[in-house]
C-alpha positions in Angstrom: -18.2 30.4 80.6 -15.8 28.9 78.1 -13.1 28.8 80.7 -15.3 26.9 83.1 -16.2 24.4 80.5 -12.5 23.8 79.7 -11.7 23.4 83.4 -14.5 20.8 83.8 -13.4 18.9 80.7 -9.8 18.9 81.8 -10.6 17.7 85.3 -12.8 14.9 84.0 -10.2 13.8 81.4 -7.4 13.6 84.0 -9.7 11.6 86.3 -10.4 9.1 83.5 -6.7 8.7 82.8 -5.8 8.1 86.4 -8.6 5.6 87.1 -7.8 3.7 83.9 -4.2 2.9 85.0 -3.5 -0.8 85.5 -3.9 -2.2 89.0 -1.5 -4.7 90.4 -3.1 -8.2 90.0 -2.1 -9.1 93.6 -4.6 -6.5 94.9 -7.6 -7.5 92.7 -10.5 -9.8 93.3 -11.7 -12.1 90.5 -14.6 -9.7 89.9 -12.3 -6.7 89.5 -10.0 -8.7 87.3 -12.8 -9.2 84.7 -12.9 -5.4 84.3 -9.5 -5.4 82.7 -10.3 -7.6 79.7 -9.0 -5.9 76.6 -7.3 -3.1 78.6 -3.7 -1.9 78.0 -1.3 -4.6 79.3 1.0 -3.3 82.0 4.7 -3.7 81.7 4.8 -5.8 84.8 3.1 -8.8 83.1 5.0 -8.5 79.8 8.1 -10.7 79.5 10.8 -9.8 77.0 12.4 -12.9 75.6 13.8 -14.1 72.3 13.4 -10.7 70.7 9.6 -10.7 71.4 7.3 -9.5 74.1 5.4 -12.5 75.7 2.3 -12.7 77.9 0.7 -15.6 79.6 -2.8 -15.0 78.3 -5.0 -17.8 79.4 -5.1 -21.0 81.5 -7.2 -22.7 78.8 -6.7 -23.4 75.1 -6.7 -20.3 73.0 -9.9 -20.9 71.1 -10.7 -24.4 72.3 -14.4 -25.1 72.7 -15.4 -24.5 76.4 -12.4 -22.2 77.0 -13.7 -18.9 75.6 -11.7 -17.3 72.8 -8.6 -15.3 73.8 -9.1 -11.6 73.0 -6.2 -10.4 70.8 -5.4 -6.7 71.2 -2.6 -4.1 71.4 -0.5 -6.0 68.9 -0.5 -9.4 70.7 -1.1 -12.5 68.7 -0.6 -16.3 68.8 3.0 -17.3 68.2 3.8 -19.4 65.1 6.2 -22.3 65.1 9.1 -20.3 63.9 8.6 -17.7 66.7 8.4 -20.5 69.3 11.5 -22.2 68.1 13.4 -18.8 67.9 12.6 -18.1 71.5 13.0 -21.6 72.8 15.4 -23.4 70.4 14.3 -26.7 69.1 16.6 -29.2 70.9 16.0 -32.3 68.8 19.2 -32.3 66.8 20.0 -28.8 68.0 23.7 -29.9 68.4 24.8 -31.5 65.1 27.7 -33.2 66.8 25.5 -34.8 69.3 22.1 -35.5 67.7 19.3 -36.8 69.9 18.9 -40.4 68.7 16.9 -42.0 71.5 13.3 -41.3 72.7 14.7 -40.7 76.2 17.0 -38.0 74.9 14.2 -36.4 72.9 11.9 -36.5 76.0 14.7 -34.9 78.1 15.1 -32.1 75.5 11.4 -31.5 75.3 11.2 -31.2 79.1 14.2 -28.8 79.0 12.3 -26.6 76.6 9.2 -26.6 78.8 11.3 -25.7 81.8 12.9 -22.9 79.8 9.5 -21.5 79.1 8.4 -21.7 82.7 11.6 -20.1 84.0 10.9 -17.0 81.9 7.6 -16.4 83.6 8.8 -17.5 87.1 12.2 -15.9 87.6 11.8 -16.8 91.3 11.2 -20.5 91.2 9.2 -20.3 94.4 7.0 -17.5 93.1 3.3 -18.2 93.2 1.5 -17.2 91.0 3.8 -16.8 88.0 3.8 -13.6 85.9 0.2 -13.8 84.5 -1.7 -11.5 82.1 -4.8 -13.6 81.7 -7.2 -10.9 83.1 -6.4 -8.8 80.1 -7.1 -11.5 77.5 -9.6 -14.0 78.8 -12.8 -14.1 80.9 -12.1 -17.9 81.4 -8.5 -17.4 82.6 -9.6 -14.8 85.2 -6.0 -14.0 86.3 -5.1 -17.6 86.9 -2.0 -19.2 85.3 -1.1 -22.8 86.2 2.6 -23.8 86.1 1.8 -27.4 86.7 -0.2 -27.7 83.5 2.8 -26.6 81.5 5.6 -28.5 83.2 5.7 -31.4 83.7 2.2 -31.7 82.1 3.4 -30.3 78.8 0.2 -28.5 77.9 1.0 -25.5 75.8 -1.6 -24.2 73.3 -0.6 -24.4 69.6 3.1 -24.8 70.4 5.8 -27.2 69.3 6.9 -27.1 73.0 3.9 -29.3 73.9 4.6 -33.0 74.5 2.3 -34.0 71.7 -0.4 -32.7 69.3 -2.9 -33.7 72.0 -1.2 -31.5 74.6 -1.0 -28.5 72.1 -4.7 -28.6 71.2 -6.2 -29.6 74.5 -8.4 -27.4 76.8 -5.9 -28.0 79.6 -3.2 -26.1 77.5 -1.9 -22.8 78.8 -2.0 -20.0 76.1 0.8 -17.6 75.5 0.8 -14.7 73.1 3.6 -12.5 71.8 4.1 -9.3 69.9 7.1 -7.8 68.0 8.3 -4.7 69.9 8.3 -1.5 67.9 11.7 0.3 67.6 10.4 3.4 69.5 8.2 1.5 72.0 4.4 1.5 72.1 2.5 4.1 70.2 -0.2 5.8 72.4 -3.8 5.1 71.3 -5.7 8.1 69.8 -8.2 8.1 72.7 -5.3 8.4 75.2 -3.9 11.3 73.2 -7.2 13.1 73.1 -7.7 12.7 76.9 -4.2 13.9 77.5 -4.7 16.9 75.2 -8.0 17.8 76.9 -6.4 17.6 80.3 -3.5 19.9 79.3 -6.0 22.3 77.8 -7.9 22.4 81.0 -4.8 23.1 83.0 -3.9 25.9 80.6 -7.3 27.5 81.1 -6.9 27.2 84.9 -3.5 29.0 84.8 -5.0 31.7 82.5 -7.9 32.3 84.9 -5.6 32.7 87.9 -3.1 34.9 86.0 -5.9 37.3 85.0 
């Protein structure tokens, strides 16, 4: 009786693990995309850049009224100014031998930063849509990321890359999150470890039964 219980538990655990694996966004309907809110973020939508792991988390301002709050999970958080500038160097006066003295030069530098941001998430310039993780962080985003809102629009939530304070705090702003990668990679969640252990226990019981 105990062996049958272990077999059932093992089979159910493995089924849960398999069905919980991330699905490619290209094959998901908007209704299906909503099911992944708060789920483990697949590697395919995580961009490593500037020493951090970045995700494009929402096509609306992070916690702007009417946008719906971005759900922070699995170590991802809003970047601070230092993290933005470390990943996309602040170009105004970046070269001490050729400081940016005119508004035109400053505008050109700002646009260059925006293009650098976009190029990270669209390695193929003709790719539509860009690398997008919004289905894992926002009900409002619903798997949609808009390149045109970032560049040349300049709408980036809470970022010094935005063209102005208005563009960085507006509901049109695109939201990006980052996390600092751990030295040994991601640590499995306790629930995942329990499921894996139960599955292995079930397989051991199955081998024991057939060997007897």
